[in-house]
Biopython code that builds the backbone (N, CA, C, O; Angstrom):
import numpy as np
from Bio.PDB.StructureBuilder import StructureBuilder

atoms = [
    (1, "MET", "N", (-138.861, 35.962, 41.828)),
    (1, "MET", "CA", (-138.533, 36.373, 43.181)),
    (1, "MET", "C", (-139.274, 37.664, 43.496)),
    (1, "MET", "O", (-139.445, 38.531, 42.639)),
    (2, "LYS", "N", (-139.700, 37.767, 44.724)),
    (2, "LYS", "CA", (-140.372, 38.978, 45.170)),
    (2, "LYS", "C", (-139.477, 39.697, 46.162)),
    (2, "LYS", "O", (-138.807, 39.079, 46.989)),
    (3, "ILE", "N", (-139.484, 41.014, 46.057)),
    (3, "ILE", "CA", (-138.667, 41.807, 46.973)),
    (3, "ILE", "C", (-139.294, 41.766, 48.362)),
    (3, "ILE", "O", (-140.506, 41.919, 48.520)),
    (4, "LYS", "N", (-138.450, 41.557, 49.357)),
    (4, "LYS", "CA", (-138.920, 41.488, 50.733)),
    (4, "LYS", "C", (-138.619, 42.780, 51.477)),
    (4, "LYS", "O", (-139.435, 43.265, 52.260)),
    (5, "ASP", "N", (-137.420, 43.337, 51.218)),
    (5, "ASP", "CA", (-136.997, 44.513, 51.973)),
    (5, "ASP", "C", (-135.826, 45.172, 51.253)),
    (5, "ASP", "O", (-134.987, 44.485, 50.670)),
    (6, "THR", "N", (-135.767, 46.498, 51.293)),
    (6, "THR", "CA", (-134.623, 47.247, 50.776)),
    (6, "THR", "C", (-134.236, 48.294, 51.804)),
    (6, "THR", "O", (-135.089, 48.984, 52.362)),
    (7, "LYS", "N", (-132.923, 48.401, 52.047)),
    (7, "LYS", "CA", (-132.426, 49.379, 53.016)),
    (7, "LYS", "C", (-131.214, 50.075, 52.412)),
    (7, "LYS", "O", (-130.338, 49.417, 51.850)),
    (8, "ASN", "N", (-131.156, 51.398, 52.524)),
    (8, "ASN", "CA", (-130.018, 52.179, 52.072)),
    (8, "ASN", "C", (-129.332, 52.746, 53.314)),
    (8, "ASN", "O", (-129.909, 53.559, 54.035)),
    (9, "THR", "N", (-128.072, 52.302, 53.559)),
    (9, "THR", "CA", (-127.344, 52.745, 54.752)),
    (9, "THR", "C", (-126.486, 53.976, 54.492)),
    (9, "THR", "O", (-125.852, 54.496, 55.410)),
    (10, "GLY", "N", (-126.463, 54.440, 53.262)),
    (10, "GLY", "CA", (-125.609, 55.567, 52.901)),
    (10, "GLY", "C", (-124.451, 55.120, 52.029)),
    (10, "GLY", "O", (-124.164, 55.745, 51.008)),
    (11, "THR", "N", (-123.774, 54.027, 52.428)),
    (11, "THR", "CA", (-122.701, 53.465, 51.599)),
    (11, "THR", "C", (-123.074, 52.096, 51.051)),
    (11, "THR", "O", (-122.334, 51.532, 50.245)),
    (12, "GLN", "N", (-124.220, 51.549, 51.480)),
    (12, "GLN", "CA", (-124.677, 50.247, 50.997)),
    (12, "GLN", "C", (-126.162, 50.289, 50.650)),
    (12, "GLN", "O", (-126.947, 50.989, 51.289)),
    (13, "ILE", "N", (-126.525, 49.528, 49.630)),
    (13, "ILE", "CA", (-127.929, 49.232, 49.369)),
    (13, "ILE", "C", (-128.089, 47.739, 49.589)),
    (13, "ILE", "O", (-127.449, 46.933, 48.914)),
    (14, "ILE", "N", (-128.942, 47.372, 50.532)),
    (14, "ILE", "CA", (-129.158, 45.974, 50.895)),
    (14, "ILE", "C", (-130.571, 45.599, 50.476)),
    (14, "ILE", "O", (-131.544, 46.154, 50.987)),
    (15, "THR", "N", (-130.681, 44.658, 49.547)),
    (15, "THR", "CA", (-131.983, 44.241, 49.042)),
    (15, "THR", "C", (-132.171, 42.764, 49.341)),
    (15, "THR", "O", (-131.325, 41.941, 48.988)),
    (16, "LYS", "N", (-133.283, 42.425, 49.993)),
    (16, "LYS", "CA", (-133.608, 41.033, 50.305)),
    (16, "LYS", "C", (-134.757, 40.588, 49.412)),
    (16, "LYS", "O", (-135.748, 41.298, 49.238)),
    (17, "TRP", "N", (-134.595, 39.382, 48.848)),
    (17, "TRP", "CA", (-135.577, 38.800, 47.945)),
    (17, "TRP", "C", (-136.059, 37.474, 48.525)),
    (17, "TRP", "O", (-135.350, 36.823, 49.292)),
    (18, "LYS", "N", (-137.289, 37.083, 48.143)),
    (18, "LYS", "CA", (-137.872, 35.857, 48.679)),
    (18, "LYS", "C", (-138.516, 35.044, 47.563)),
    (18, "LYS", "O", (-139.268, 35.572, 46.743)),
    (19, "LEU", "N", (-138.203, 33.735, 47.548)),
    (19, "LEU", "CA", (-138.879, 32.786, 46.670)),
    (19, "LEU", "C", (-140.120, 32.254, 47.394)),
    (19, "LEU", "O", (-140.210, 32.360, 48.617)),
    (20, "ASN", "N", (-141.065, 31.692, 46.661)),
    (20, "ASN", "CA", (-142.268, 31.134, 47.290)),
    (20, "ASN", "C", (-141.949, 29.918, 48.147)),
    (20, "ASN", "O", (-142.513, 29.754, 49.229)),
    (21, "ILE", "N", (-141.038, 29.054, 47.664)),
    (21, "ILE", "CA", (-140.616, 27.861, 48.390)),
    (21, "ILE", "C", (-139.102, 27.705, 48.245)),
    (21, "ILE", "O", (-138.475, 28.411, 47.455)),
    (22, "ILE", "N", (-138.523, 26.789, 49.002)),
    (22, "ILE", "CA", (-137.087, 26.512, 48.899)),
    (22, "ILE", "C", (-136.805, 25.829, 47.568)),
    (22, "ILE", "O", (-137.510, 24.897, 47.181)),
    (23, "HIS", "N", (-135.765, 26.299, 46.863)),
    (23, "HIS", "CA", (-135.344, 25.740, 45.584)),
    (23, "HIS", "C", (-133.841, 25.486, 45.615)),
    (23, "HIS", "O", (-133.115, 26.098, 46.399)),
    (24, "PHE", "N", (-133.376, 24.568, 44.747)),
    (24, "PHE", "CA", (-131.958, 24.459, 44.462)),
    (24, "PHE", "C", (-131.629, 25.505, 43.408)),
    (24, "PHE", "O", (-132.283, 25.562, 42.367)),
    (25, "ILE", "N", (-130.626, 26.328, 43.667)),
    (25, "ILE", "CA", (-130.245, 27.425, 42.769)),
    (25, "ILE", "C", (-128.734, 27.354, 42.540)),
    (25, "ILE", "O", (-127.977, 27.038, 43.457)),
    (26, "ASN", "N", (-128.298, 27.652, 41.302)),
    (26, "ASN", "CA", (-126.858, 27.754, 41.057)),
    (26, "ASN", "C", (-126.505, 28.927, 40.140)),
    (26, "ASN", "O", (-125.364, 29.052, 39.694)),
    (27, "LYS", "N", (-127.482, 29.777, 39.865)),
    (27, "LYS", "CA", (-127.216, 30.950, 39.033)),
    (27, "LYS", "C", (-128.120, 32.103, 39.476)),
    (27, "LYS", "O", (-129.332, 31.946, 39.628)),
    (28, "ILE", "N", (-127.499, 33.251, 39.675)),
    (28, "ILE", "CA", (-128.232, 34.471, 40.017)),
    (28, "ILE", "C", (-127.873, 35.529, 38.984)),
    (28, "ILE", "O", (-126.698, 35.756, 38.694)),
    (29, "GLU", "N", (-128.881, 36.163, 38.439)),
    (29, "GLU", "CA", (-128.686, 37.290, 37.530)),
    (29, "GLU", "C", (-129.499, 38.471, 38.051)),
    (29, "GLU", "O", (-130.610, 38.297, 38.552)),
    (30, "PHE", "N", (-128.944, 39.657, 37.931)),
    (30, "PHE", "CA", (-129.697, 40.861, 38.278)),
    (30, "PHE", "C", (-129.131, 42.047, 37.525)),
    (30, "PHE", "O", (-127.996, 42.019, 37.048)),
    (31, "ARG", "N", (-129.932, 43.077, 37.427)),
    (31, "ARG", "CA", (-129.525, 44.310, 36.763)),
    (31, "ARG", "C", (-129.284, 45.364, 37.828)),
    (31, "ARG", "O", (-130.102, 45.562, 38.726)),
    (32, "VAL", "N", (-128.146, 46.038, 37.713)),
    (32, "VAL", "CA", (-127.808, 47.116, 38.644)),
    (32, "VAL", "C", (-128.004, 48.448, 37.927)),
    (32, "VAL", "O", (-127.443, 48.685, 36.857)),
    (33, "THR", "N", (-128.807, 49.305, 38.534)),
    (33, "THR", "CA", (-129.015, 50.650, 38.022)),
    (33, "THR", "C", (-128.372, 51.607, 39.016)),
    (33, "THR", "O", (-128.792, 51.687, 40.170)),
    (34, "LEU", "N", (-127.352, 52.330, 38.566)),
    (34, "LEU", "CA", (-126.600, 53.227, 39.448)),
    (34, "LEU", "C", (-126.943, 54.674, 39.133)),
    (34, "LEU", "O", (-127.150, 55.043, 37.977)),
    (35, "SER", "N", (-127.000, 55.488, 40.185)),
    (35, "SER", "CA", (-127.342, 56.895, 39.979)),
    (35, "SER", "C", (-126.115, 57.801, 39.975)),
    (35, "SER", "O", (-126.248, 59.017, 39.840)),
    (36, "ASN", "N", (-124.922, 57.224, 40.121)),
    (36, "ASN", "CA", (-123.697, 58.021, 40.024)),
    (36, "ASN", "C", (-122.574, 57.134, 39.520)),
    (36, "ASN", "O", (-122.795, 55.954, 39.249)),
    (37, "THR", "N", (-121.396, 57.670, 39.392)),
    (37, "THR", "CA", (-120.299, 56.927, 38.761)),
    (37, "THR", "C", (-119.241, 56.448, 39.746)),
    (37, "THR", "O", (-118.107, 56.192, 39.343)),
    (38, "PHE", "N", (-119.576, 56.321, 41.012)),
    (38, "PHE", "CA", (-118.624, 55.792, 41.981)),
    (38, "PHE", "C", (-118.464, 54.290, 41.783)),
    (38, "PHE", "O", (-119.341, 53.639, 41.216)),
    (39, "ASP", "N", (-117.351, 53.745, 42.248)),
    (39, "ASP", "CA", (-117.123, 52.309, 42.129)),
    (39, "ASP", "C", (-117.974, 51.550, 43.148)),
    (39, "ASP", "O", (-118.228, 52.032, 44.251)),
    (40, "TYR", "N", (-118.411, 50.339, 42.748)),
    (40, "TYR", "CA", (-119.275, 49.518, 43.586)),
    (40, "TYR", "C", (-118.739, 48.107, 43.681)),
    (40, "TYR", "O", (-118.084, 47.626, 42.757)),
    (41, "SER", "N", (-119.013, 47.433, 44.798)),
    (41, "SER", "CA", (-118.753, 46.004, 44.928)),
    (41, "SER", "C", (-120.086, 45.325, 45.243)),
    (41, "SER", "O", (-121.077, 45.981, 45.565)),
    (42, "TYR", "N", (-120.086, 43.978, 45.139)),
    (42, "TYR", "CA", (-121.322, 43.218, 45.305)),
    (42, "TYR", "C", (-121.089, 42.054, 46.249)),
    (42, "TYR", "O", (-120.043, 41.408, 46.203)),
    (43, "LEU", "N", (-122.064, 41.787, 47.106)),
    (43, "LEU", "CA", (-122.045, 40.643, 47.998)),
    (43, "LEU", "C", (-123.398, 39.954, 47.880)),
    (43, "LEU", "O", (-124.436, 40.605, 47.998)),
    (44, "LEU", "N", (-123.398, 38.641, 47.647)),
    (44, "LEU", "CA", (-124.620, 37.855, 47.561)),
    (44, "LEU", "C", (-124.631, 36.840, 48.689)),
    (44, "LEU", "O", (-123.635, 36.158, 48.926)),
    (45, "LYS", "N", (-125.769, 36.738, 49.393)),
    (45, "LYS", "CA", (-125.927, 35.785, 50.485)),
    (45, "LYS", "C", (-127.251, 35.053, 50.310)),
    (45, "LYS", "O", (-128.208, 35.607, 49.769)),
    (46, "SER", "N", (-127.302, 33.797, 50.775)),
    (46, "SER", "CA", (-128.532, 33.012, 50.677)),
    (46, "SER", "C", (-128.926, 32.473, 52.046)),
    (46, "SER", "O", (-128.114, 32.388, 52.967)),
    (47, "SER", "N", (-130.213, 32.111, 52.144)),
    (47, "SER", "CA", (-130.736, 31.543, 53.379)),
    (47, "SER", "C", (-131.964, 30.694, 53.055)),
    (47, "SER", "O", (-132.686, 30.963, 52.096)),
    (48, "CYS", "N", (-132.183, 29.682, 53.859)),
    (48, "CYS", "CA", (-133.411, 28.890, 53.736)),
    (48, "CYS", "C", (-134.488, 29.382, 54.694)),
    (48, "CYS", "O", (-135.677, 29.169, 54.456)),
    (49, "ASP", "N", (-134.075, 30.042, 55.784)),
    (49, "ASP", "CA", (-135.042, 30.453, 56.803)),
    (49, "ASP", "C", (-135.122, 31.971, 57.010)),
    (49, "ASP", "O", (-135.969, 32.436, 57.773)),
    (50, "GLY", "N", (-134.261, 32.746, 56.351)),
    (50, "GLY", "CA", (-134.273, 34.193, 56.515)),
    (50, "GLY", "C", (-133.523, 34.675, 57.746)),
    (50, "GLY", "O", (-133.452, 35.877, 57.998)),
    (51, "GLU", "N", (-132.959, 33.743, 58.518)),
    (51, "GLU", "CA", (-132.232, 34.094, 59.738)),
    (51, "GLU", "C", (-130.747, 33.737, 59.649)),
    (51, "GLU", "O", (-129.891, 34.517, 60.066)),
    (52, "ASN", "N", (-130.448, 32.565, 59.109)),
    (52, "ASN", "CA", (-129.074, 32.063, 59.007)),
    (52, "ASN", "C", (-128.617, 32.205, 57.560)),
    (52, "ASN", "O", (-129.200, 31.605, 56.657)),
    (53, "TRP", "N", (-127.563, 33.007, 57.341)),
    (53, "TRP", "CA", (-127.132, 33.364, 55.993)),
    (53, "TRP", "C", (-125.766, 32.786, 55.675)),
    (53, "TRP", "O", (-124.904, 32.686, 56.548)),
    (54, "SER", "N", (-125.571, 32.401, 54.408)),
    (54, "SER", "CA", (-124.249, 31.982, 53.945)),
    (54, "SER", "C", (-123.899, 32.771, 52.692)),
    (54, "SER", "O", (-124.757, 33.090, 51.868)),
    (55, "GLU", "N", (-122.622, 33.070, 52.577)),
    (55, "GLU", "CA", (-122.144, 33.884, 51.459)),
    (55, "GLU", "C", (-122.107, 33.053, 50.179)),
    (55, "GLU", "O", (-121.591, 31.935, 50.173)),
    (56, "ILE", "N", (-122.655, 33.601, 49.102)),
    (56, "ILE", "CA", (-122.586, 32.965, 47.788)),
    (56, "ILE", "C", (-121.383, 33.497, 47.036)),
    (56, "ILE", "O", (-120.570, 32.733, 46.516)),
    (57, "GLU", "N", (-121.280, 34.801, 46.985)),
    (57, "GLU", "CA", (-120.244, 35.452, 46.183)),
    (57, "GLU", "C", (-119.906, 36.790, 46.815)),
    (57, "GLU", "O", (-120.791, 37.526, 47.250)),
    (58, "ASN", "N", (-118.599, 37.101, 46.863)),
    (58, "ASN", "CA", (-118.151, 38.385, 47.367)),
    (58, "ASN", "C", (-117.242, 38.997, 46.309)),
    (58, "ASN", "O", (-116.067, 38.647, 46.203)),
    (59, "CYS", "N", (-117.793, 39.901, 45.540)),
    (59, "CYS", "CA", (-117.024, 40.586, 44.486)),
    (59, "CYS", "C", (-116.510, 41.880, 45.073)),
    (59, "CYS", "O", (-117.131, 42.932, 44.928)),
    (60, "SER", "N", (-115.371, 41.797, 45.736)),
    (60, "SER", "CA", (-114.846, 42.962, 46.431)),
    (60, "SER", "C", (-114.097, 43.909, 45.513)),
    (60, "SER", "O", (-113.756, 45.021, 45.916)),
    (61, "GLN", "N", (-113.837, 43.483, 44.281)),
    (61, "GLN", "CA", (-113.218, 44.405, 43.334)),
    (61, "GLN", "C", (-114.292, 45.369, 42.854)),
    (61, "GLN", "O", (-115.352, 44.956, 42.384)),
    (62, "PHE", "N", (-114.005, 46.637, 42.978)),
    (62, "PHE", "CA", (-115.008, 47.645, 42.664)),
    (62, "PHE", "C", (-115.181, 47.808, 41.159)),
    (62, "PHE", "O", (-114.234, 47.646, 40.389)),
    (63, "ASP", "N", (-116.387, 48.125, 40.759)),
    (63, "ASP", "CA", (-116.805, 48.148, 39.362)),
    (63, "ASP", "C", (-117.658, 49.396, 39.142)),
    (63, "ASP", "O", (-118.612, 49.628, 39.885)),
    (64, "LYS", "N", (-117.328, 50.196, 38.140)),
    (64, "LYS", "CA", (-118.115, 51.396, 37.848)),
    (64, "LYS", "C", (-119.331, 51.101, 36.995)),
    (64, "LYS", "O", (-120.228, 51.936, 36.871)),
    (65, "LYS", "N", (-119.364, 49.924, 36.410)),
    (65, "LYS", "CA", (-120.425, 49.627, 35.467)),
    (65, "LYS", "C", (-121.648, 49.063, 36.166)),
    (65, "LYS", "O", (-121.541, 48.179, 37.015)),
    (66, "GLY", "N", (-122.780, 49.570, 35.809)),
    (66, "GLY", "CA", (-124.027, 48.958, 36.230)),
    (66, "GLY", "C", (-124.356, 47.869, 35.218)),
    (66, "GLY", "O", (-123.457, 47.251, 34.646)),
    (67, "GLY", "N", (-125.621, 47.641, 35.003)),
    (67, "GLY", "CA", (-126.039, 46.668, 34.005)),
    (67, "GLY", "C", (-126.222, 45.278, 34.577)),
    (67, "GLY", "O", (-126.323, 45.100, 35.791)),
    (68, "ARG", "N", (-126.264, 44.300, 33.693)),
    (68, "ARG", "CA", (-126.541, 42.909, 34.050)),
    (68, "ARG", "C", (-125.329, 42.262, 34.725)),
    (68, "ARG", "O", (-124.211, 42.332, 34.214)),
    (69, "LYS", "N", (-125.566, 41.636, 35.873)),
    (69, "LYS", "CA", (-124.545, 40.884, 36.602)),
    (69, "LYS", "C", (-124.996, 39.436, 36.669)),
    (69, "LYS", "O", (-126.161, 39.158, 36.952)),
    (70, "THR", "N", (-124.077, 38.509, 36.411)),
    (70, "THR", "CA", (-124.384, 37.082, 36.439)),
    (70, "THR", "C", (-123.381, 36.369, 37.323)),
    (70, "THR", "O", (-122.174, 36.572, 37.186)),
    (71, "PHE", "N", (-123.872, 35.531, 38.236)),
    (71, "PHE", "CA", (-123.029, 34.777, 39.151)),
    (71, "PHE", "C", (-123.417, 33.304, 39.088)),
    (71, "PHE", "O", (-124.574, 32.955, 39.324)),
    (72, "LEU", "N", (-122.451, 32.437, 38.770)),
    (72, "LEU", "CA", (-122.621, 30.985, 38.778)),
    (72, "LEU", "C", (-121.899, 30.426, 39.993)),
    (72, "LEU", "O", (-120.813, 30.893, 40.336)),
    (73, "PHE", "N", (-122.483, 29.438, 40.644)),
    (73, "PHE", "CA", (-121.903, 28.868, 41.855)),
    (73, "PHE", "C", (-122.417, 27.440, 42.025)),
    (73, "PHE", "O", (-123.338, 27.012, 41.330)),
    (74, "GLU", "N", (-121.810, 26.714, 42.955)),
    (74, "GLU", "CA", (-122.262, 25.352, 43.244)),
    (74, "GLU", "C", (-123.695, 25.413, 43.760)),
    (74, "GLU", "O", (-124.036, 26.281, 44.563)),
    (75, "ARG", "N", (-124.530, 24.487, 43.294)),
    (75, "ARG", "CA", (-125.953, 24.551, 43.652)),
    (75, "ARG", "C", (-126.145, 24.491, 45.158)),
    (75, "ARG", "O", (-125.402, 23.827, 45.881)),
    (76, "ARG", "N", (-127.162, 25.204, 45.601)),
    (76, "ARG", "CA", (-127.499, 25.247, 47.017)),
    (76, "ARG", "C", (-128.988, 25.507, 47.176)),
    (76, "ARG", "O", (-129.635, 26.084, 46.302)),
    (77, "LYS", "N", (-129.510, 25.070, 48.306)),
    (77, "LYS", "CA", (-130.913, 25.334, 48.618)),
    (77, "LYS", "C", (-131.028, 26.762, 49.109)),
    (77, "LYS", "O", (-130.178, 27.251, 49.854)),
    (78, "MET", "N", (-132.099, 27.429, 48.677)),
    (78, "MET", "CA", (-132.362, 28.770, 49.202)),
    (78, "MET", "C", (-133.820, 29.145, 49.024)),
    (78, "MET", "O", (-134.499, 28.679, 48.109)),
    (79, "LYS", "N", (-134.269, 29.981, 49.905)),
    (79, "LYS", "CA", (-135.583, 30.613, 49.796)),
    (79, "LYS", "C", (-135.420, 32.130, 49.787)),
    (79, "LYS", "O", (-136.257, 32.853, 49.247)),
    (80, "TYR", "N", (-134.334, 32.599, 50.389)),
    (80, "TYR", "CA", (-134.061, 34.028, 50.496)),
    (80, "TYR", "C", (-132.710, 34.351, 49.861)),
    (80, "TYR", "O", (-131.778, 33.549, 49.908)),
    (81, "LEU", "N", (-132.624, 35.526, 49.275)),
    (81, "LEU", "CA", (-131.396, 36.030, 48.675)),
    (81, "LEU", "C", (-131.209, 37.471, 49.120)),
    (81, "LEU", "O", (-132.151, 38.262, 49.090)),
    (82, "THR", "N", (-130.001, 37.809, 49.531)),
    (82, "THR", "CA", (-129.657, 39.196, 49.838)),
    (82, "THR", "C", (-128.574, 39.649, 48.876)),
    (82, "THR", "O", (-127.569, 38.964, 48.688)),
    (83, "ILE", "N", (-128.786, 40.811, 48.268)),
    (83, "ILE", "CA", (-127.792, 41.436, 47.408)),
    (83, "ILE", "C", (-127.367, 42.734, 48.075)),
    (83, "ILE", "O", (-128.195, 43.605, 48.341)),
    (84, "VAL", "N", (-126.066, 42.860, 48.345)),
    (84, "VAL", "CA", (-125.517, 44.072, 48.950)),
    (84, "VAL", "C", (-124.667, 44.766, 47.891)),
    (84, "VAL", "O", (-123.715, 44.183, 47.373)),
    (85, "ILE", "N", (-125.010, 46.001, 47.574)),
    (85, "ILE", "CA", (-124.203, 46.835, 46.679)),
    (85, "ILE", "C", (-123.539, 47.877, 47.561)),
    (85, "ILE", "O", (-124.216, 48.611, 48.281)),
    (86, "GLU", "N", (-122.212, 47.944, 47.508)),
    (86, "GLU", "CA", (-121.475, 48.857, 48.381)),
    (86, "GLU", "C", (-120.615, 49.802, 47.559)),
    (86, "GLU", "O", (-119.962, 49.390, 46.600)),
    (87, "SER", "N", (-120.620, 51.063, 47.943)),
    (87, "SER", "CA", (-119.805, 52.077, 47.273)),
    (87, "SER", "C", (-118.466, 52.213, 47.976)),
    (87, "SER", "O", (-118.372, 52.029, 49.189)),
    (88, "ASN", "N", (-117.421, 52.538, 47.204)),
    (88, "ASN", "CA", (-116.107, 52.775, 47.812)),
    (88, "ASN", "C", (-115.935, 54.231, 48.213)),
    (88, "ASN", "O", (-114.861, 54.624, 48.669)),
    (89, "ARG", "N", (-116.962, 55.021, 48.051)),
    (89, "ARG", "CA", (-116.886, 56.433, 48.425)),
    (89, "ARG", "C", (-117.153, 56.571, 49.919)),
    (89, "ARG", "O", (-118.287, 56.373, 50.356)),
    (90, "PRO", "N", (-116.135, 56.908, 50.715)),
    (90, "PRO", "CA", (-116.338, 57.028, 52.151)),
    (90, "PRO", "C", (-117.258, 58.198, 52.482)),
    (90, "PRO", "O", (-117.142, 59.283, 51.912)),
    (91, "ASN", "N", (-118.153, 57.957, 53.395)),
    (91, "ASN", "CA", (-119.112, 58.972, 53.855)),
    (91, "ASN", "C", (-119.936, 59.551, 52.705)),
    (91, "ASN", "O", (-120.458, 60.661, 52.805)),
    (92, "GLY", "N", (-120.044, 58.810, 51.641)),
    (92, "GLY", "CA", (-120.800, 59.292, 50.487)),
    (92, "GLY", "C", (-122.184, 58.678, 50.449)),
    (92, "GLY", "O", (-122.480, 57.711, 51.150)),
    (93, "VAL", "N", (-123.000, 59.247, 49.637)),
    (93, "VAL", "CA", (-124.354, 58.737, 49.473)),
    (93, "VAL", "C", (-124.372, 57.837, 48.251)),
    (93, "VAL", "O", (-123.970, 58.246, 47.161)),
    (94, "ILE", "N", (-124.839, 56.617, 48.436)),
    (94, "ILE", "CA", (-124.949, 55.673, 47.340)),
    (94, "ILE", "C", (-126.363, 55.767, 46.768)),
    (94, "ILE", "O", (-127.336, 55.948, 47.500)),
    (95, "GLY", "N", (-126.451, 55.644, 45.478)),
    (95, "GLY", "CA", (-127.758, 55.640, 44.832)),
    (95, "GLY", "C", (-127.801, 54.559, 43.786)),
    (95, "GLY", "O", (-126.880, 54.435, 42.979)),
    (96, "GLY", "N", (-128.851, 53.780, 43.790)),
    (96, "GLY", "CA", (-128.979, 52.727, 42.801)),
    (96, "GLY", "C", (-129.879, 51.627, 43.307)),
    (96, "GLY", "O", (-130.370, 51.679, 44.435)),
    (97, "THR", "N", (-130.095, 50.623, 42.463)),
    (97, "THR", "CA", (-130.936, 49.498, 42.835)),
    (97, "THR", "C", (-130.415, 48.223, 42.186)),
    (97, "THR", "O", (-129.704, 48.261, 41.182)),
    (98, "ALA", "N", (-130.781, 47.104, 42.778)),
    (98, "ALA", "CA", (-130.617, 45.789, 42.150)),
    (98, "ALA", "C", (-132.024, 45.337, 41.797)),
    (98, "ALA", "O", (-132.868, 45.168, 42.677)),
    (99, "ASN", "N", (-132.275, 45.142, 40.515)),
    (99, "ASN", "CA", (-133.622, 44.753, 40.117)),
    (99, "ASN", "C", (-133.567, 43.690, 39.036)),
    (99, "ASN", "O", (-132.486, 43.260, 38.633)),
    (100, "ASN", "N", (-134.737, 43.264, 38.563)),
    (100, "ASN", "CA", (-134.838, 42.203, 37.551)),
    (100, "ASN", "C", (-134.041, 40.971, 37.974)),
    (100, "ASN", "O", (-133.267, 40.430, 37.185)),
    (101, "VAL", "N", (-134.227, 40.534, 39.199)),
    (101, "VAL", "CA", (-133.481, 39.388, 39.729)),
    (101, "VAL", "C", (-134.064, 38.091, 39.201)),
    (101, "VAL", "O", (-135.278, 37.886, 39.225)),
    (102, "VAL", "N", (-133.176, 37.204, 38.716)),
    (102, "VAL", "CA", (-133.569, 35.879, 38.240)),
    (102, "VAL", "C", (-132.670, 34.859, 38.927)),
    (102, "VAL", "O", (-131.445, 34.965, 38.863)),
    (103, "ALA", "N", (-133.273, 33.874, 39.584)),
    (103, "ALA", "CA", (-132.529, 32.786, 40.222)),
    (103, "ALA", "C", (-132.909, 31.501, 39.495)),
    (103, "ALA", "O", (-134.093, 31.188, 39.373)),
    (104, "THR", "N", (-131.914, 30.749, 39.009)),
    (104, "THR", "CA", (-132.196, 29.542, 38.236)),
    (104, "THR", "C", (-131.302, 28.387, 38.647)),
    (104, "THR", "O", (-130.264, 28.573, 39.282)),
    (105, "MET", "N", (-131.728, 27.188, 38.271)),
    (105, "MET", "CA", (-130.925, 25.982, 38.426)),
    (105, "MET", "C", (-130.634, 25.463, 37.042)),
    (105, "MET", "O", (-131.549, 25.061, 36.323)),
    (106, "LEU", "N", (-129.349, 25.466, 36.651)),
    (106, "LEU", "CA", (-128.952, 25.002, 35.321)),
    (106, "LEU", "C", (-128.707, 23.514, 35.335)),
    (106, "LEU", "O", (-128.363, 22.935, 34.304)),
]
sb = StructureBuilder()
sb.init_structure("model")
sb.init_model(0)
sb.init_chain("A")
sb.init_seg("    ")
for serial, (resi, resn, name, xyz) in enumerate(atoms, 1):
    if name == "N":
        sb.init_residue(resn, " ", resi, " ")
    sb.init_atom(name, np.array(xyz, "f"), 0.0, 1.0, " ", f" {name:<3s}", serial, name[0])
structure = sb.get_structure()
């Protein structure tokens, strides 16, 4: 996957990734590197056209740990993936990245 766009809103880091063509995917793995110890949640969304998005996974329970994250789900077609990392610190500055993204079909 190639990174398409990254935006930091202050409390969220939104990273969009793009595959070369549409694939069936049912597993997403990525590494989260955090620059502070605030709690974070994760939201994953997919799209075939980059305009219409559907939610894959919403991990609203906050997690202090960075590192490798793995999400298994019912297979779906996708060309685009968005990973949203959100901090629970109100009006705080979030720092970190989602990188080493791997999308596979098991």
